[in-house]
N, CA, C and O atoms as a DFTB+ gen file, in Angstrom:
784 C
 N C O
     1  1    -114.039      26.481      71.479
     2  2    -115.053      26.489      72.560
     3  2    -114.285      25.077      73.715
     4  3    -113.889      24.014      73.237
     5  1    -114.240      25.311      74.799
     6  2    -113.984      24.414      75.669
     7  2    -115.077      23.250      75.836
     8  3    -116.252      23.566      76.023
     9  1    -114.748      22.113      75.778
    10  2    -115.641      21.196      76.020
    11  2    -116.541      20.610      77.665
    12  3    -117.606      20.081      77.983
    13  1    -115.367      21.096      78.278
    14  2    -115.779      21.018      79.637
    15  2    -116.853      21.576      80.270
    16  3    -117.344      22.615      79.830
    17  1    -117.376      20.921      81.441
    18  2    -118.174      21.399      81.805
    19  2    -119.995      20.941      81.161
    20  3    -121.104      21.183      81.637
    21  1    -119.641      20.355      80.159
    22  2    -120.896      19.684      79.595
    23  2    -122.165      18.947      80.193
    24  3    -123.239      18.806      79.608
    25  1    -121.846      18.503      81.461
    26  2    -122.566      17.850      82.339
    27  2    -123.661      18.479      82.898
    28  3    -124.728      17.872      82.974
    29  1    -123.489      20.183      83.502
    30  2    -123.993      20.969      83.937
    31  2    -125.370      20.870      83.626
    32  3    -125.881      20.380      82.619
    33  1    -126.090      21.567      84.937
    34  2    -127.680      22.050      84.464
    35  2    -127.391      23.282      83.645
    36  3    -126.312      23.836      83.434
    37  1    -128.571      23.571      83.244
    38  2    -129.141      25.156      82.556
    39  2    -129.043      25.768      83.796
    40  3    -129.433      25.332      84.879
    41  1    -128.198      27.361      83.413
    42  2    -128.644      28.225      84.303
    43  2    -127.401      27.908      85.160
    44  3    -127.448      28.495      86.241
    45  1    -126.199      27.076      84.967
    46  2    -125.038      27.575      85.633
    47  2    -123.887      28.441      85.042
    48  3    -123.684      28.874      83.908
    49  1    -123.133      28.550      86.344
    50  2    -121.890      29.369      85.682
    51  2    -121.202      29.170      84.527
    52  3    -120.791      30.097      83.829
    53  1    -121.010      27.686      84.211
    54  2    -120.678      27.545      82.674
    55  2    -121.365      28.072      81.598
    56  3    -120.686      28.554      80.691
    57  1    -122.696      28.083      81.497
    58  2    -123.820      28.479      80.563
    59  2    -123.471      30.118      80.728
    60  3    -123.189      30.778      79.727
    61  1    -123.513      30.743      82.112
    62  2    -123.298      32.258      81.805
    63  2    -122.285      32.720      81.075
    64  3    -122.414      33.732      80.386
    65  1    -120.802      31.811      81.164
    66  2    -119.668      32.106      80.853
    67  2    -119.550      32.082      79.117
    68  3    -118.860      32.822      78.417
    69  1    -120.428      31.020      78.704
    70  2    -120.639      30.691      77.448
    71  2    -121.602      31.621      76.901
    72  3    -121.792      31.312      75.724
    73  1    -122.323      32.668      77.253
    74  2    -123.499      33.482      76.823
    75  2    -122.282      34.622      76.751
    76  3    -122.394      35.310      75.737
    77  1    -121.300      34.933      77.477
    78  2    -120.661      35.834      77.836
    79  2    -120.018      36.105      76.695
    80  3    -120.104      37.149      76.049
    81  1    -119.204      34.916      76.386
    82  2    -118.574      34.619      75.364
    83  2    -119.033      34.915      73.942
    84  3    -118.260      35.351      73.089
    85  1    -120.276      34.669      73.727
    86  2    -121.020      34.721      72.734
    87  2    -121.383      36.385      72.486
    88  3    -121.532      37.130      71.517
    89  1    -121.414      36.455      73.521
    90  2    -122.159      38.101      73.062
    91  2    -120.653      38.901      73.153
    92  3    -120.747      40.110      73.366
    93  1    -119.473      38.428      73.033
    94  2    -118.384      39.228      72.960
    95  2    -117.418      38.363      72.363
    96  3    -116.435      38.098      73.056
    97  1    -117.500      37.840      71.157
    98  2    -116.651      36.717      70.794
    99  2    -114.918      37.259      70.355
   100  3    -113.947      36.528      70.163
   101  1    -114.982      38.628      70.299
   102  2    -113.769      39.567      70.000
   103  2    -112.944      39.552      71.203
   104  3    -111.821      40.055      71.181
   105  1    -113.522      38.898      72.466
   106  2    -112.680      39.109      73.483
   107  2    -111.498      38.286      73.627
   108  3    -110.433      38.765      74.015
   109  1    -111.655      37.007      73.312
   110  2    -110.263      36.171      73.723
   111  2    -109.243      36.689      72.557
   112  3    -108.052      36.708      72.866
   113  1    -109.620      37.123      71.209
   114  2    -108.551      37.698      69.950
   115  2    -107.864      39.185      70.871
   116  3    -106.693      39.518      70.689
   117  1    -108.613      39.810      71.654
   118  2    -107.789      41.319      72.009
   119  2    -107.160      40.229      73.217
   120  3    -105.990      39.846      73.186
   121  1    -107.831      39.941      73.937
   122  2    -106.857      39.530      75.104
   123  2    -105.448      38.528      74.951
   124  3    -104.469      38.686      75.680
   125  1    -105.522      37.500      73.901
   126  2    -104.511      37.060      73.594
   127  2    -103.536      37.507      72.754
   128  3    -102.522      36.840      72.548
   129  1    -103.798      38.900      72.090
   130  2    -102.903      39.584      71.776
   131  2    -102.101      40.952      72.642
   132  3    -101.007      41.455      72.389
   133  1    -102.949      41.262      73.572
   134  2    -102.433      41.711      74.665
   135  2    -101.191      40.705      75.192
   136  3     -99.975      40.885      75.130
   137  1    -101.805      39.810      75.621
   138  2    -100.983      39.068      76.650
   139  2     -99.757      38.742      75.801
   140  3     -98.772      38.574      76.520
   141  1     -99.608      38.658      75.025
   142  2     -98.448      38.514      73.473
   143  2     -97.526      39.524      73.370
   144  3     -96.315      39.456      73.162
   145  1     -98.270      40.502      73.547
   146  2     -97.464      41.456      73.365
   147  2     -96.813      41.844      74.484
   148  3     -95.655      42.256      74.419
   149  1     -97.404      41.765      75.495
   150  2     -97.010      41.920      77.191
   151  2     -95.856      41.325      77.475
   152  3     -94.923      41.917      78.017
   153  1     -95.827      39.869      77.062
   154  2     -94.681      39.114      76.915
   155  2     -93.650      39.124      76.116
   156  3     -92.592      38.603      76.468
   157  1     -93.798      39.721      74.911
   158  2     -92.915      40.294      73.968
   159  2     -91.977      41.454      74.916
   160  3     -90.750      41.506      75.004
   161  1     -92.577      41.973      75.303
   162  2     -92.050      43.425      76.196
   163  2     -91.413      42.749      77.478
   164  3     -90.352      43.227      77.881
   165  1     -91.798      42.009      77.944
   166  2     -91.195      41.785      78.978
   167  2     -89.757      40.546      78.835
   168  3     -88.870      40.137      79.584
   169  1     -90.188      40.309      77.449
   170  2     -88.699      39.241      77.199
   171  2     -87.611      40.156      76.790
   172  3     -86.421      39.942      77.022
   173  1     -88.184      41.405      76.037
   174  2     -86.989      42.568      75.461
   175  2     -86.253      42.728      76.807
   176  3     -85.028      42.613      76.848
   177  1     -87.110      43.038      78.103
   178  2     -86.314      43.745      78.935
   179  2     -85.245      42.545      79.492
   180  3     -84.059      42.802      79.698
   181  1     -85.863      41.135      79.717
   182  2     -85.283      40.311      80.255
   183  2     -83.885      40.381      79.594
   184  3     -82.840      40.468      80.239
   185  1     -83.978      40.331      78.071
   186  2     -82.801      40.276      77.293
   187  2     -81.885      41.198      77.682
   188  3     -80.784      40.765      78.022
   189  1     -82.150      42.792      77.724
   190  2     -81.398      43.932      78.078
   191  2     -80.788      43.641      79.329
   192  3     -79.583      43.869      79.438
   193  1     -81.579      43.059      80.530
   194  2     -81.226      43.013      81.796
   195  2     -79.730      41.728      81.659
   196  3     -78.708      41.695      82.344
   197  1     -80.145      40.833      80.544
   198  2     -79.131      39.608      81.033
   199  2     -77.744      39.712      81.081
   200  3     -77.330      40.856      81.265
   201  1     -76.978      38.900      80.976
   202  2     -76.069      38.723      80.894
   203  2     -75.108      39.237      79.679
   204  3     -74.039      39.834      79.803
   205  1     -75.586      38.954      78.799
   206  2     -75.304      39.182      77.210
   207  2     -74.897      40.562      76.840
   208  3     -74.265      40.875      75.832
   209  1     -75.613      41.853      78.375
   210  2     -75.088      43.022      78.171
   211  2     -73.479      43.260      78.464
   212  3     -72.812      42.793      79.388
   213  1     -73.166      43.921      77.650
   214  2     -71.258      43.773      77.873
   215  2     -71.033      45.556      76.988
   216  3     -71.726      46.383      76.395
   217  1     -69.767      45.379      77.372
   218  2     -69.295      47.217      77.030
   219  2     -69.563      47.454      75.290
   220  3     -69.954      48.531      74.840
   221  1     -69.256      46.170      74.388
   222  2     -69.314      46.761      73.308
   223  2     -70.365      46.781      72.630
   224  3     -70.389      46.955      71.412
   225  1     -71.666      46.546      73.587
   226  2     -73.260      47.237      73.109
   227  2     -73.318      48.461      72.989
   228  3     -73.540      49.133      71.982
   229  1     -73.015      48.919      74.549
   230  2     -73.286      50.169      74.713
   231  2     -72.570      50.939      75.854
   232  3     -72.083      50.089      76.600
   233  1     -72.301      52.186      76.302
   234  2     -71.626      52.560      77.460
   235  2     -72.758      52.586      78.585
   236  3     -73.942      52.344      78.350
   237  1     -72.174      52.953      80.000
   238  2     -72.601      53.019      80.658
   239  2     -74.354      53.645      80.962
   240  3     -75.406      53.220      81.441
   241  1     -73.777      54.994      80.288
   242  2     -74.868      55.823      80.243
   243  2     -76.417      55.567      79.159
   244  3     -77.611      55.733      79.411
   245  1     -75.800      55.169      78.097
   246  2     -76.670      54.929      77.018
   247  2     -77.341      53.193      77.426
   248  3     -78.507      52.910      77.153
   249  1     -76.647      52.459      77.911
   250  2     -77.462      51.456      78.359
   251  2     -78.194      51.531      79.589
   252  3     -78.886      50.567      79.917
   253  1     -78.126      52.638      80.373
   254  2     -78.965      53.004      81.548
   255  2     -80.263      53.513      80.867
   256  3     -81.392      53.128      81.169
   257  1     -79.959      54.432      79.905
   258  2     -81.152      54.917      79.076
   259  2     -82.225      53.842      78.411
   260  3     -83.447      53.826      78.263
   261  1     -81.139      52.959      78.091
   262  2     -82.015      52.011      76.980
   263  2     -82.570      51.043      78.310
   264  3     -83.571      50.400      77.995
   265  1     -82.270      50.897      79.238
   266  2     -82.920      49.635      80.427
   267  2     -83.838      50.470      80.760
   268  3     -84.913      49.872      80.798
   269  1     -83.965      51.769      81.071
   270  2     -84.740      52.585      82.046
   271  2     -86.432      52.333      80.823
   272  3     -87.464      51.732      81.122
   273  1     -86.117      53.007      79.588
   274  2     -87.198      52.746      78.539
   275  2     -87.920      51.518      78.346
   276  3     -89.147      51.462      78.255
   277  1     -86.937      50.280      78.269
   278  2     -87.329      49.106      77.998
   279  2     -88.183      48.470      79.273
   280  3     -89.100      47.654      79.175
   281  1     -87.660      49.039      80.475
   282  2     -88.523      48.434      81.821
   283  2     -89.814      49.583      81.672
   284  3     -90.960      49.135      81.678
   285  1     -89.684      50.478      81.593
   286  2     -91.035      51.338      81.446
   287  2     -92.319      51.144      80.026
   288  3     -93.517      51.424      80.001
   289  1     -91.675      50.728      79.290
   290  2     -92.701      50.036      78.249
   291  2     -93.076      48.712      78.691
   292  3     -94.253      48.446      78.448
   293  1     -92.421      47.817      79.263
   294  2     -92.855      46.719      79.457
   295  2     -93.825      46.917      80.354
   296  3     -94.923      46.428      80.088
   297  1     -93.641      47.759      81.766
   298  2     -94.412      48.054      82.521
   299  2     -95.713      48.504      82.061
   300  3     -96.718      47.999      82.562
   301  1     -95.827      49.568      80.990
   302  2     -96.954      50.128      80.474
   303  2     -97.731      48.922      79.714
   304  3     -98.956      48.831      79.791
   305  1     -97.068      48.147      79.093
   306  2     -97.713      46.807      78.481
   307  2     -98.601      45.880      79.417
   308  3     -99.756      45.475      79.289
   309  1     -97.496      45.663      80.553
   310  2     -98.294      44.782      81.514
   311  2     -99.759      45.705      82.213
   312  3    -100.873      45.207      82.372
   313  1     -99.346      47.202      82.561
   314  2    -100.996      47.529      82.902
   315  2    -101.798      47.305      81.856
   316  3    -102.990      47.085      82.073
   317  1    -101.210      47.320      80.312
   318  2    -102.702      47.491      79.626
   319  2    -103.577      46.307      79.737
   320  3    -104.801      46.197      79.658
   321  1    -102.520      45.344      79.967
   322  2    -103.033      43.609      80.188
   323  2    -104.054      43.463      81.594
   324  3    -104.963      42.682      81.877
   325  1    -103.576      44.337      82.136
   326  2    -104.216      43.895      83.542
   327  2    -105.232      44.665      83.425
   328  3    -106.354      44.183      83.583
   329  1    -105.060      46.079      83.113
   330  2    -106.693      46.715      82.726
   331  2    -107.959      46.230      81.998
   332  3    -109.158      46.432      82.190
   333  1    -107.096      45.348      80.878
   334  2    -107.959      44.739      80.154
   335  2    -108.870      43.239      80.842
   336  3    -110.073      42.974      80.844
   337  1    -107.760      42.540      81.336
   338  2    -108.249      41.650      82.341
   339  2    -109.564      41.827      83.702
   340  3    -110.443      41.078      84.127
   341  1    -109.086      43.275      84.054
   342  2    -110.275      43.754      84.746
   343  2    -111.175      44.368      84.440
   344  3    -111.972      44.975      85.156
   345  1    -111.126      44.255      83.202
   346  2    -112.486      45.209      82.697
   347  2    -113.370      44.396      82.138
   348  3    -112.995      43.363      81.585
   349  1    -114.858      44.803      82.216
   350  2    -115.900      44.081      81.313
   351  2    -115.496      44.073      79.728
   352  3    -114.883      44.856      79.003
   353  1    -116.088      42.908      79.557
   354  2    -116.140      42.590      78.132
   355  2    -116.683      43.713      77.274
   356  3    -117.899      43.881      77.179
   357  1    -115.844      44.455      76.670
   358  2    -115.921      45.194      75.699
   359  2    -115.568      45.243      74.298
   360  3    -114.378      45.558      74.284
   361  1    -115.931      45.113      73.253
   362  2    -114.780      44.918      72.208
   363  2    -114.031      46.287      71.584
   364  3    -112.985      46.361      70.939
   365  1    -114.954      47.342      72.015
   366  2    -113.883      48.687      71.858
   367  2    -112.985      49.018      72.706
   368  3    -111.843      49.428      72.502
   369  1    -113.568      48.815      73.725
   370  2    -112.154      49.260      74.982
   371  2    -111.257      47.853      75.047
   372  3    -110.121      48.070      75.467
   373  1    -111.476      46.719      74.782
   374  2    -110.487      45.564      74.655
   375  2    -109.709      45.745      73.600
   376  3    -108.569      45.355      73.850
   377  1    -109.845      46.227      72.375
   378  2    -109.198      46.273      71.164
   379  2    -108.228      47.897      71.835
   380  3    -107.002      47.856      71.731
   381  1    -108.660      48.755      72.256
   382  2    -108.137      49.782      72.689
   383  2    -106.632      49.425      73.775
   384  3    -105.510      49.883      73.557
   385  1    -107.025      48.468      74.981
   386  2    -105.883      47.854      75.643
   387  2    -105.039      47.001      74.557
   388  3    -103.843      47.238      74.389
   389  1    -105.539      46.265      74.022
   390  2    -104.732      45.394      73.232
   391  2    -103.371      46.317      72.244
   392  3    -102.162      46.178      72.064
   393  1    -104.402      47.223      71.826
   394  2    -103.399      48.078      70.503
   395  2    -102.198      48.876      71.911
   396  3    -101.017      48.898      71.565
   397  1    -102.457      49.374      73.128
   398  2    -101.536      49.991      74.307
   399  2    -100.842      49.038      74.302
   400  3     -99.687      49.422      74.482
   401  1    -100.899      47.792      74.178
   402  2    -100.060      47.061      74.629
   403  2     -98.905      46.852      73.519
   404  3     -97.710      46.820      73.812
   405  1     -99.384      46.720      72.278
   406  2     -98.482      46.027      71.227
   407  2     -97.629      47.400      71.097
   408  3     -96.410      47.446      70.935
   409  1     -98.466      48.462      71.195
   410  2     -97.480      49.994      71.145
   411  2     -96.302      49.958      72.190
   412  3     -95.168      50.159      71.756
   413  1     -96.492      49.703      73.608
   414  2     -95.609      49.650      74.321
   415  2     -94.264      48.653      74.112
   416  3     -93.076      48.869      74.351
   417  1     -95.202      47.042      73.368
   418  2     -94.153      46.096      73.211
   419  2     -92.923      46.910      72.205
   420  3     -91.703      47.010      72.335
   421  1     -93.817      47.380      71.245
   422  2     -93.002      48.125      70.181
   423  2     -91.999      49.156      70.378
   424  3     -91.016      49.390      69.676
   425  1     -92.471      49.860      71.658
   426  2     -91.221      50.714      72.342
   427  2     -90.018      49.783      72.817
   428  3     -88.844      50.150      72.767
   429  1     -90.358      48.771      73.197
   430  2     -89.554      47.726      73.758
   431  2     -88.368      47.394      73.091
   432  3     -87.175      47.473      73.384
   433  1     -89.197      46.883      71.819
   434  2     -88.093      46.303      70.701
   435  2     -87.322      47.035      70.090
   436  3     -86.272      46.577      69.638
   437  1     -87.750      48.648      69.902
   438  2     -86.650      49.399      69.920
   439  2     -85.220      49.581      70.657
   440  3     -84.029      49.637      70.348
   441  1     -86.192      49.650      72.035
   442  2     -84.740      49.206      72.868
   443  2     -83.941      48.172      72.787
   444  3     -82.744      48.140      73.069
   445  1     -84.718      47.188      72.337
   446  2     -84.138      45.852      72.261
   447  2     -82.806      45.999      70.926
   448  3     -81.774      45.344      71.069
   449  1     -82.982      46.855      69.764
   450  2     -82.566      46.581      68.548
   451  2     -81.336      47.661      69.033
   452  3     -80.232      47.367      68.576
   453  1     -81.386      48.838      69.876
   454  2     -80.450      49.731      70.260
   455  2     -78.972      48.913      71.133
   456  3     -77.765      49.141      71.055
   457  1     -79.828      47.841      71.991
   458  2     -79.037      47.098      73.144
   459  2     -78.492      46.224      72.151
   460  3     -77.286      46.018      72.295
   461  1     -79.090      45.603      71.100
   462  2     -78.094      44.595      70.241
   463  2     -77.397      45.119      68.991
   464  3     -77.142      44.563      67.923
   465  1     -77.074      46.818      69.609
   466  2     -76.383      47.646      68.380
   467  2     -76.857      47.332      66.847
   468  3     -76.004      47.149      65.979
   469  1     -78.083      47.283      66.586
   470  2     -78.733      47.039      65.351
   471  2     -78.468      45.958      64.412
   472  3     -78.644      45.973      63.194
   473  1     -77.974      44.918      65.223
   474  2     -78.272      44.075      64.306
   475  2     -79.378      43.431      63.424
   476  3     -80.551      43.765      63.588
   477  1     -79.015      42.500      62.479
   478  2     -80.099      42.356      61.386
   479  2     -81.132      42.068      61.948
   480  3     -82.149      42.707      61.677
   481  1     -81.162      40.882      63.015
   482  2     -82.294      40.205      63.140
   483  2     -82.972      41.082      64.337
   484  3     -84.195      41.182      64.437
   485  1     -82.249      41.577      65.048
   486  2     -83.337      42.811      66.114
   487  2     -83.768      43.882      65.295
   488  3     -84.825      44.472      65.521
   489  1     -82.873      44.222      64.185
   490  2     -83.755      45.259      63.401
   491  2     -84.970      44.505      62.594
   492  3     -85.798      45.289      62.130
   493  1     -85.170      43.345      62.393
   494  2     -86.122      43.137      61.702
   495  2     -87.126      42.554      63.031
   496  3     -88.214      42.158      62.615
   497  1     -87.010      42.474      64.037
   498  2     -87.683      42.364      65.460
   499  2     -88.605      43.746      65.595
   500  3     -89.817      43.852      65.782
   501  1     -87.914      44.431      65.485
   502  2     -88.235      45.817      65.797
   503  2     -88.973      46.028      64.514
   504  3     -89.948      46.743      64.746
   505  1     -88.903      45.712      63.326
   506  2     -89.877      45.962      62.451
   507  2     -91.203      45.307      62.477
   508  3     -92.266      45.817      62.121
   509  1     -91.062      44.420      62.822
   510  2     -92.125      43.641      62.919
   511  2     -92.866      44.044      64.250
   512  3     -94.090      44.119      64.142
   513  1     -92.460      44.248      65.180
   514  2     -93.251      45.116      66.467
   515  2     -93.746      46.449      66.150
   516  3     -94.622      47.012      66.807
   517  1     -93.166      46.942      65.128
   518  2     -93.737      48.278      64.612
   519  2     -95.391      47.650      63.844
   520  3     -96.476      48.104      64.206
   521  1     -95.279      46.834      63.037
   522  2     -96.323      46.407      62.288
   523  2     -97.041      46.026      63.221
   524  3     -98.168      46.512      63.121
   525  1     -96.879      45.202      64.325
   526  2     -97.920      44.773      65.043
   527  2     -98.444      45.684      65.623
   528  3     -99.578      45.416      66.020
   529  1     -98.002      46.898      65.892
   530  2     -98.614      47.828      66.785
   531  2     -99.616      48.446      65.837
   532  3    -100.763      48.716      66.193
   533  1     -99.080      48.693      64.436
   534  2     -99.745      49.181      63.570
   535  2    -101.338      48.997      63.002
   536  3    -102.269      49.714      62.635
   537  1    -101.003      47.446      63.191
   538  2    -102.161      46.661      62.653
   539  2    -103.180      46.604      64.313
   540  3    -104.392      46.818      64.348
   541  1    -102.571      46.369      65.181
   542  2    -103.360      46.514      66.860
   543  2    -104.317      47.565      66.974
   544  3    -105.487      47.500      67.350
   545  1    -103.364      48.950      66.431
   546  2    -104.114      50.375      66.190
   547  2    -105.273      50.619      65.317
   548  3    -106.334      51.217      65.494
   549  1    -104.583      49.757      63.970
   550  2    -105.933      49.435      62.923
   551  2    -107.197      49.085      63.475
   552  3    -108.286      49.631      63.300
   553  1    -106.880      48.044      64.205
   554  2    -108.273      46.892      64.479
   555  2    -108.934      47.799      66.079
   556  3    -109.752      47.195      66.774
   557  1    -108.531      49.035      66.436
   558  2    -108.935      49.606      67.355
   559  2    -109.644      51.283      66.911
   560  3    -110.278      52.099      67.580
   561  1    -109.284      51.279      65.818
   562  2    -109.830      52.503      65.329
   563  2    -111.212      52.997      65.386
   564  3    -111.969      52.122      64.967
   565  1    -111.835      54.070      65.746
   566  2    -113.346      54.199      66.442
   567  2    -114.427      53.552      65.457
   568  3    -115.516      53.278      65.962
   569  1    -114.230      53.282      64.097
   570  2    -114.885      52.866      63.225
   571  2    -115.285      51.673      63.207
   572  3    -116.377      51.250      62.829
   573  1    -114.073      50.902      63.771
   574  2    -114.261      49.193      63.678
   575  2    -114.707      48.788      65.136
   576  3    -115.409      47.784      65.260
   577  1    -114.316      49.561      66.309
   578  2    -114.849      49.562      67.502
   579  2    -114.440      47.892      67.990
   580  3    -115.002      47.196      68.835
   581  1    -113.405      47.609      67.227
   582  2    -112.791      46.299      68.188
   583  2    -113.803      45.375      67.363
   584  3    -113.944      44.470      68.186
   585  1    -114.479      45.068      66.433
   586  2    -115.437      44.411      65.820
   587  2    -115.123      44.169      64.324
   588  3    -116.126      43.629      63.856
   589  1    -114.444      44.282      63.627
   590  2    -113.913      44.074      62.382
   591  2    -112.913      42.594      62.214
   592  3    -111.737      42.296      62.423
   593  1    -113.931      42.029      61.802
   594  2    -112.906      40.757      62.021
   595  2    -111.768      40.822      60.991
   596  3    -110.689      40.332      61.324
   597  1    -111.902      41.402      59.718
   598  2    -110.715      41.266      59.121
   599  2    -109.805      42.107      59.536
   600  3    -108.654      41.827      59.200
   601  1    -109.998      43.274      60.310
   602  2    -108.793      44.218      60.921
   603  2    -107.824      43.302      61.927
   604  3    -106.601      43.193      62.013
   605  1    -109.145      42.581      62.783
   606  2    -108.642      41.633      64.072
   607  2    -107.543      40.597      63.376
   608  3    -106.391      40.385      63.757
   609  1    -108.130      40.108      62.422
   610  2    -107.205      38.989      61.772
   611  2    -106.056      39.105      61.358
   612  3    -105.196      38.229      61.444
   613  1    -105.860      40.646      60.662
   614  2    -104.807      40.984      60.449
   615  2    -103.703      41.341      61.578
   616  3    -102.496      41.119      61.479
   617  1    -104.411      41.977      62.738
   618  2    -103.855      42.404      63.651
   619  2    -102.799      40.945      64.457
   620  3    -101.624      40.970      64.825
   621  1    -103.917      39.691      64.502
   622  2    -103.953      38.628      64.999
   623  2    -102.394      37.841      64.182
   624  3    -101.610      37.103      64.778
   625  1    -102.293      38.232      62.820
   626  2    -101.580      37.566      61.982
   627  2    -100.229      38.408      62.270
   628  3     -99.189      37.750      62.264
   629  1    -100.152      39.591      62.484
   630  2     -99.144      40.620      63.108
   631  2     -98.272      40.276      64.237
   632  3     -97.042      40.282      64.257
   633  1     -99.146      39.955      65.229
   634  2     -98.938      39.561      66.725
   635  2     -97.971      38.549      66.637
   636  3     -96.967      38.688      67.335
   637  1     -98.086      37.380      65.792
   638  2     -97.604      35.889      65.022
   639  2     -96.552      36.266      64.783
   640  3     -95.657      35.818      65.501
   641  1     -96.172      37.242      63.690
   642  2     -95.359      37.599      63.078
   643  2     -94.084      38.024      64.032
   644  3     -93.042      37.400      64.227
   645  1     -94.511      39.285      64.557
   646  2     -93.818      39.887      65.460
   647  2     -92.844      38.744      66.666
   648  3     -91.630      38.661      66.850
   649  1     -93.976      38.011      67.291
   650  2     -93.519      36.927      68.177
   651  2     -92.498      35.849      67.042
   652  3     -91.659      35.224      67.691
   653  1     -92.467      35.644      65.972
   654  2     -91.326      34.771      65.570
   655  2     -90.215      35.658      65.133
   656  3     -89.280      35.038      64.626
   657  1     -90.068      36.994      65.199
   658  2     -89.392      37.857      65.068
   659  2     -88.510      38.026      65.893
   660  3     -87.332      38.276      65.639
   661  1     -89.127      37.871      67.225
   662  2     -88.636      38.154      68.310
   663  2     -87.933      36.922      68.790
   664  3     -87.056      37.150      69.624
   665  1     -88.107      35.710      68.468
   666  2     -87.659      34.251      68.593
   667  2     -86.607      34.200      67.731
   668  3     -85.602      33.615      68.136
   669  1     -86.592      34.885      66.149
   670  2     -85.513      34.974      65.828
   671  2     -84.235      35.790      66.045
   672  3     -83.081      35.509      65.723
   673  1     -84.672      36.757      66.607
   674  2     -83.700      38.077      67.301
   675  2     -83.226      37.328      68.326
   676  3     -82.095      37.785      68.491
   677  1     -83.435      36.209      69.348
   678  2     -83.157      35.435      70.472
   679  2     -83.473      36.410      71.543
   680  3     -82.654      36.598      72.443
   681  1     -84.713      37.105      71.506
   682  2     -85.252      37.966      72.359
   683  2     -86.296      36.799      73.167
   684  3     -86.513      36.710      74.376
   685  1     -86.694      36.187      72.350
   686  2     -87.719      35.246      73.065
   687  2     -86.782      33.723      72.615
   688  3     -86.209      33.539      71.542
   689  1     -86.853      32.740      73.816
   690  2     -86.584      31.428      73.586
   691  2     -87.902      30.286      73.856
   692  3     -88.469      29.932      74.890
   693  1     -88.005      30.070      73.026
   694  2     -89.446      29.351      73.131
   695  2     -89.351      28.010      74.215
   696  3     -88.656      27.024      73.968
   697  1     -89.917      28.114      75.064
   698  2     -89.972      27.172      76.328
   699  2     -89.370      27.515      77.565
   700  3     -89.468      26.837      78.588
   701  1     -88.612      28.803      77.432
   702  2     -88.118      29.793      78.395
   703  2     -88.990      30.483      78.890
   704  3     -89.754      31.066      78.121
   705  1     -89.153      30.634      80.344
   706  2     -90.191      31.334      81.323
   707  2     -89.736      32.688      81.383
   708  3     -88.676      33.123      81.834
   709  1     -90.703      33.289      80.859
   710  2     -90.654      35.091      80.632
   711  2     -90.861      35.442      82.001
   712  3     -91.876      35.012      82.550
   713  1     -89.872      36.323      82.789
   714  2     -90.286      36.649      84.130
   715  2     -91.121      38.171      84.103
   716  3     -90.739      39.238      83.622
   717  1     -92.445      37.828      84.831
   718  2     -93.752      38.863      84.808
   719  2     -93.139      40.001      85.024
   720  3     -92.059      39.881      85.603
   721  1     -93.507      41.202      84.716
   722  2     -93.033      42.384      85.054
   723  2     -94.158      43.291      85.827
   724  3     -95.309      43.324      85.391
   725  1     -93.823      43.932      86.845
   726  2     -94.878      44.409      87.998
   727  2     -95.418      45.417      87.109
   728  3     -94.700      46.062      86.345
   729  1     -96.668      45.561      87.196
   730  2     -97.419      46.789      86.781
   731  2     -97.260      48.222      87.921
   732  3     -98.014      49.188      87.806
   733  1     -96.476      48.174      88.693
   734  2     -96.156      49.049      89.423
   735  2     -97.676      49.634      90.280
   736  3     -98.581      48.837      90.529
   737  1     -97.762      51.018      90.636
   738  2     -98.752      51.720      90.964
   739  2     -99.382      52.407      89.591
   740  3     -98.902      53.079      88.678
   741  1    -100.937      51.805      89.967
   742  2    -101.495      52.305      88.659
   743  2    -102.970      53.271      89.291
   744  3    -104.069      52.959      89.748
   745  1    -102.341      54.400      89.041
   746  2    -102.831      55.590      89.186
   747  2    -104.454      55.966      88.180
   748  3    -104.738      55.720      87.008
   749  1    -105.135      56.559      89.153
   750  2    -106.615      57.060      88.257
   751  2    -106.126      57.578      86.780
   752  3    -106.694      57.168      85.768
   753  1    -105.218      58.352      86.733
   754  2    -104.774      59.310      85.477
   755  2    -104.452      57.887      84.299
   756  3    -104.990      57.559      83.241
   757  1    -103.448      57.375      85.018
   758  2    -102.669      56.453      83.944
   759  2    -104.086      55.197      83.714
   760  3    -104.097      54.600      82.637
   761  1    -105.174      54.882      84.724
   762  2    -106.307      54.036      83.806
   763  2    -106.990      54.424      82.635
   764  3    -107.473      53.873      81.646
   765  1    -106.827      55.873      83.212
   766  2    -107.833      56.198      82.462
   767  2    -107.034      56.667      80.983
   768  3    -107.712      56.465      79.976
   769  1    -106.135      57.062      80.841
   770  2    -104.948      57.302      79.753
   771  2    -105.590      55.870      78.899
   772  3    -106.026      55.836      77.748
   773  1    -105.466      54.634      79.988
   774  2    -105.320      53.135      78.853
   775  2    -106.708      53.158      78.023
   776  3    -106.908      52.286      77.178
   777  1    -107.467      53.961      78.224
   778  2    -108.703      53.995      77.471
   779  2    -108.767      54.199      76.295
   780  3    -109.482      53.571      75.515
   781  1    -107.934      55.219      75.983
   782  2    -107.732      56.115      74.907
   783  2    -107.510      55.349      73.447
   784  3    -107.323      56.010      72.426
């Protein structure tokens, strides 16, 4: 909990924010996981688009398909994060947004593995991304409502492991700025799907 604004009078905006955080202590966890997953997906896309792409990795048609699918996955992850940030705090909905971001990041990781011609490090990163998506999905199941501390802790740990694996695969370089992915046009249908 931040120590700033301690000198403000009761009833201020800071107090309201503190109350909101107390009312939904899981919001920060779900948001952090969604942000991390969206960053992983964007990093994979950046890796695939980068100068390391060459003929020995894939032919033109295969590369175009990989790039298309990675771009789509990164966009879906960005949309899930945007939808979470624009929504009212709700553990069940927040956990679903985080799950959707993790699932999209897993799809991006599969494209990263294909792009890297199945190197051992990229295969491990893809497996870690799948585990992160599965853990995020478990934390979002109907019975948990996004409020199961054990499942959330497992999802947080799996996300950290996915980041570490992505770094080992050289998809993420610590300290390097990852370019944000545009969410594109978000139709009502797409946004409704984000809630499932």
